[in-house]
N, C-alpha and C positions, 0 to 999 in steps of 0.2 A: 881789361885784358888780364888773364891770369895764366901762369905756367903751372900745370898740374901734374902730379905724379900718381901712379897707381901701382902699389907694390914696388916701390923704387928699387929694391934689391933683387927684383925678379920674382916670378911666380911660376908654379906648375899649372898646366891646364889639362884637364881630363874631360873628354867628351863622350856622351852616350846618346843613342837614339832610343826613345821610348814611345810606347803608345800613350795616349792621353790618360787612360785609366791607370796605368802604372805610374805615370808622372805624378798624378794626384795622390796616389797611395804613398809614394816615396816622399813627397813633400810633407804629407801629414806625419810621417814617421820622423822627419827631421825638424819639424816646427819647434819642439821644446828647446832646441839649441840655436834657434835663429831669430833675428829681428827682420821685419820687412824693410826693404831698402827705403831710405828717406825720400827718394824722388818719386815713390809710388803715390799717385793721387789717392786720397782717403776713400773715395767712393769706388775705386777700381777693384774689379774682381780678378783680372788677369794682367795686372801690371801697367806698363806704359809702352808707347810706340817708340821704336828705334829706327832711325833712317841713317843709312851710310852711303857715301859716295866714294868709290874706290878709284884710284888713279893707277895707271900703268904705262909702260912704254909702247911704242908702235909694235914692237916685236913680242910684247907680253912677257917681258923678262921677270917681273915679280910674280906673275901667275905661274910661270915655269918653275921658279924656285919653290913655290908651295906645292905644286902638283908632283914634283920630283921628291918632295920631302927633304930638301936640303937642311942640314943642321944649322946653317947660317942663312937666314932669310929675313925679308922685311916686307911690310905692307905700308902704303901711304893711303890714308883715307880721311874723309871729313865726316864727322858724326853730328847728328842733330836729332831733336826729339819732337818736332812739330812742323807744321807747314807755314808758320808765321814768318813772313819775310823780314820782319823787324826784330826777330829773336836772335838768340845766341847759338853758335855752333862751335865745334872743336876740330882743329886740325890735329891729326894723330899720326905718330910713327909707331908701328907695332913691329917689334923685332924679336926673332927667335934665335937663341944662341945656346948651344950645348944643353938643350933640353929645357931651358928656362925661357919664359916670355917676358919681355920688357915693353911697357907701353908708356909713351910720353905724349902729353896733349896740352893744347893751349886754347883757351876760350876767347873768342872774338865775335863781333857782330857779323851776322850773315852778309850784310852789305859789303863788308871788307872782303869776305871770302869770295863773293861774286866778282869783285874787282880782280882778285888774285887769279881766279879761274880764267877770266878773259885775258889778263895780262900778268904773267908770272912776276914781272918786275914793276908792278903798278905803284903809283904814288902813295896809296894807302899803306902798302907794305913798307916802303922806304921810310915813311913817317913813323910807323910803329917801331921799326928797328932803331930809329934815331931817338926814340923816347922810351927806352927801357926794355925793349924786346930782344936786344942782342944776347946771344947765349941761351935763348929759350928754345922750346920745341917749335915755336913758330919759325925761327930762323933756320933750324935744322930741316924742317919740312920744306921750306922754300928752297934751300940749297940742294937737298936731295932731289926735289922735283926738277930743278933746273939742270942738275948734273945728268939725270936720267933722261930728261926730255919727256917726262910723264904727263899725261893728260887724263881727264875723266874717262872711265870705261864702263862703269857699272854702278847702278843703284841697287841697294838691298834694303828691304823693309821687313819688320816683324814686330810681334808683341812680346815683350819681355816681362816675366815675373821674376823678381830678384830679391835675394835675401843675403844678409851678412851674419856671421856667427856672433853670438852674444859675448863670448869670451875668447881669449887668445888660446892657441894661435889663430890668427885671422883667416877666415874662410869666406869666400863669396860663391854663392850658388845661384845659377840662373836657369830659367826654363824659357826657351824661345819657341813660339808658335806662329803659324801662318806666315812662314818665311817666303817672300816673293822677291823677284828681281826684274830689272829693266836695263836695257842698254843706256849709256850716258854719253854725252859729248860736251865739249867746252861751252858751246852756245847755250846749253840748257841750264847752266848754273846749278843751283840747288833745287830746281823745280822738278822734284821726283814725281812720276805718275802715281796716281792713287791706287792703281791695280797693276799686277804684273804676273809673270810666270812663276808657278809654284816651285819651291825647292824643298825637298824632303817629304813631300806628300802630306799626310795627316799626322805625321810623327811630331814628337816634341824633342827638341835638342836640349839636352841637359849638359851643363858645364859646372865642374868643380874647379875653383881657382884658389890656390893657397900657396903660401911660402913655407919652406922648411918641411917638417914632418906632418903628415896628415894626423888630425886628432883621432882618438880611438873611436868616437861615436861615428865619424865618417867612414872609417875602415869597416866597422861592424855593419853599417847600413849597406855599403857596397857588397859585402859578403852575403847579407841576408837576401838582397834582391837579385843576386847573381848577375850583376851588370857586366856587360862586355864593352870595353872601350871601342870607339870608332874614330876613324879619321874623317872629319867633316869640316871643310872650309866653305863658308858661304860664298866667298870670292871665287874660288875655283868652281864650285857647283854652278854658280850663276853664269860664268863665262862659257861653261860647257853646255848648259841647258839652252842658252840663247844661240848657240852655234858660233859664238865669236872666237872661241879657242880652236875650233876645228877638231876637237876631241869629243868622243862619245861620253856622255855623263855616266858616272858609275852609279849603280843602284843604291837607294837609300832604304835600308831595312832595319826596323826596330828589333832589338834583341834583348 
């Protein structure tokens, strides 16, 4: 079990929808400044699979925070990277505050998460908290879930091509393709369906994640490709597309 931080001082996130042709051209432009993410399999052409299980309240309070664009908002999710029931997953709290995004995560075995999903106060959780997990993202996740009364609502899956900057300031760049979603419930655990409803069409979701000031090479590339920022939440899109939110999904158009 490990408590993990990602840009612990907070980061900016900028999103763009691109055609695949533009995404490839932009990636090739940026490659001199980037290293391939260490988790990318050597034989992979388009990165690795990402699976996320989002939790929310019966009234969809966390969804409403995101859809309304509140400056202070939070998401609770479980992220994993394969369908192996014996593998590792991560409980995550993703929080937005005053324009910055903070993400805290804790890695544990999927079997323990399955127990937590069935019973928020399960014996496995209590054992972990008694053996070094106090004060970690695991405890925060469990407390927030219990306070909110949150349960699984949505699966999201996609292919991620990821890179990190070679030099400081640190920049993380991701290209997400074939984004799909399915409804989730407590009884399903982490058993995400292999196929789902499409989010974003054939577009590629590009994200720049960085702390502090953007490096010049990133600013120059954004200007060269005339990229226009978009608001694109996989969580919000999924609940809208599946009809769970009762809201009509907004169009996803590459620009």
